[in-house]
N, C-alpha and C positions, 0 to 999 in steps of 0.2 A: 362351975360355968354348968348351966341348964342347957338339957338339948328341946331339942322337934319334940312337939306335942303328941300324944297319943296317935289324934287324929291325921298326924302330919303321916308320922311314921309309919302309919296304918295304905296310909296313899300311898308311900312314898315305897313298899311290900309289895305293893302290888301291882307297881310300875315296873317291877326288878326284871322281870321273866320278858320283857321288854329289851332289855338291854344286851350287848353279845358281847361279853367279856373275853370273850376268844378273839377277838379284833387286834384288842391290847394288847394281848398277852401273845399272838406269832407276829407282832409290832416288836415287843419286849424280844423276843427269843430272834429276833434278826438286828437288833440292837445288839443282843448278849456276841452275837456272830459277830460283831465289827469292833467290839471293845479293844481297846490297845491300852499297853500304860505308857502315861508320859514319856517323855526324855528327863524329865527333869522331877524331882520330888517339888518342885513350887508350885505353887497353889495362889493364883489373886481371884479373888472371888468376880471382879471386873469382869474378868474372860467370860465368864457365862450367862453377861447381861445379853437379849434380844431386843431387837424393836419389832412392836407388831404391827407396822404401819401405817404410816396417817389415815386417817377416818373410819377403821375399823373394828370390828366387835373380838377383836381376839386378845384381848388381854387375859381371859383364862388359858390358853393353851400356853399361852409364850409363858407368865409365871408358872408353870407348873413344872414346862419343858428349861426355864432355869433353875428353878428345884432343884431336880432330877440330875443335870447336870453338871451341882454347884456339887449333891453325895456321890457322885462318878468322880468330882473332880479330888475330894478329897480325899479319898478311896486311894487315889493311885492315877488313876485312870481317865482318858481327855475329854477336858472338861466342855468342849463343843458337838457328844455325840450324839446328842439328842435334837431338832432341830422343831423348832412352834410349829411350822407348817405342817413337817411329816403327822407331829403327836395330833394334830389339829381333824389332820381327814383322817385319823383310823380313830377318833373319839365322835366323831361324823358319821362313820359309816357303823361305829359299834353301840350309837344311841337311836333305836329307832323311835322313842316319842318323847315328849314334849315330859321326861320321867323322873323323878325327884333323886331317885338313885340312880339313873341317866344320868349321862355326861353332859353331853349340847340339844340347845333348842333345836331342833327339825326341821329343816329350812322349809319341807315341803308340806309338812303338818301346818306349820304358821302360816304359811300362801293359802293352805286349805280356808283358813279363819280368818283372813283376812288380814294378818297384821303386818304385811310388808313380806322386804324379803331382803330385806337385810338383817337377815338375824347372823350369818355366817359365826364367826365362833363364840358366839355370847354363849357361856356357859351357868348352868345351874346353880346355884348356892352349893350344893352337896357332888356336884359333877367332879371337882380338881379330888376329893376324898378317895371315889370309887374307882374313878380313872389313877388313880395312884397306885390303889390295892392291886387291878388287873394291869397293869403295868408291874408292878414288882413281882407281883405273882408268878410272872410272867418269865421274866427277867432272871428270877432266883430258878426257877423252874429250869429253864435250857443251859443253866451254870454258870450265870453270869452275878453278880455280887448282890447282896440280901441289902434291899434299902431298908425292907420294913417294911409301915404300917402307915397311916394315915387315921385321924378323928377331926370330926366336925364337932363345932360346938359355937351358940352363942352369947351374946352378952359377955363380951369376953374384952381384960382389963389388961391398963397398963405393966402388972406384977406377969401378968402369962406370960409376955411379951419380951417384957427380960426376964423372968424363969424361963422361956424354952432356948433364949439367947445363949443364957449362964450356962443352960445342957448340951447345948450345940444343936439343939433341935432347931429343923426350918419351920418356920411359919410364916402362911398366903391368911389376908387380910381382904376382906372385902370392904375397899372407901364407896362412901354415897355418896354424889355430888351434887348439890340444892338444887330445887325449881324445876328440875326434869326427873329426880329420882334416878338415874343411871349410875349403873356400880361398877367399876374397876376394881382389879385386881389387878393386888401388889406384894412383893415378897421382903420379910421383914431380917435386915442384913445387920444390922450395928445399933448402939445407942452410944449415946454421950450422954452421960450423965451431968457433966458440966456447966452445958449449954440447955438440957432436957430437950434432944434431938434425935428422932429415928432416923436411919441412913435405910431406904429401901433400893430395892431390885425392882425396875419400875418399868414395866412392857415398855408405855406411851415416851419413854425419854430416846431420844432417838440419837443417845452416845453410848456410848461404852464406858458406863460409871456410876456411880452409888447416886441417889437423888436425894438429898436432905428433907424431914421434914417435924418441925417444931410438933410436941406433946401435943400440945393446944389444937391446931390446926388438923393432926391428926385423928386426934380425938374429936373434934370435930365431925370427920366426915365418916369415922369409923362407926359413929354410935347412932347416926342418922339412920333413920326406916329404908329401907330400901323403896318404899314408895312410889311403884310401878303400876302406871294409872291404864295400858291400853289392853289389859289384857282381857279377852273373850268369853260368854260362858262354857267350861269347859267341864265336861260330862265327870270328871271323875276330881275338880277340886270343887266341893262345895263351899259353901259361905265360910264356916268357922277353916275351912284349910286355907280357901283361900286369905284369910285375913292375915292366917297365920306366915303364909308366904312372904305378903305386905308389911307385915309390922316388922319382920325379920332385921335386928341389929348388931354390932361386935360382932360377926359372923369374922371366926376365925379354924384353920385349917391345920395342927400341927404335927409334924413328917417327923418318926420316931421309930427306933430299936423295938423290933414284940417284945413285950414284957414278955 
């Protein structure tokens, strides 16, 4: 799977200094201090589902919260430990700018450049990778379990999703809806080969259950370019970098043990 272009990587590196990883690490330390083992070893993936709320942009933090809770649940801990709203709050506080390696679209900055105030939980394509790394480091440093690391990639394939499931790796993918180019994060939970259907932890589903999506439909949304059209002229995004950003497709983040 190819990675970001050199141009985009350079932009990301330049903005890395505007991120405040200690904010997420401190939150992880608080989580570590409150962790407790479940009364039973039984773990139901449906239990980690969280609803992002109607009409919100909270899908990124909600998806990440579900993935973290699933990893904790599989290690015998309470699988409702991380609340998406708390995670979203520290992601916002730890992201000082429209950073490719930051987590969030900073509300104040976007109001300043006249994009509007409905940014809320919107997360950069790279945001979940970096937020997880910072959270995982803080959790481990504070005596909590080692959740591993995360890897961002583009042009993911169906086989990538199946391989991750077979290896018990958690996976987040970014779907892009038609017409408006809006993006939506979901976590991949299972696959039924007989019906060629994927099961998802979808933060837009108000019910605590897995959502179903046939591969034909998921592939269509997953392979669609990001296509955002209302970004302003930002000094740290030249034309080539902006093109790279707006033509992202097949975004996949794999969460797995450190190699």
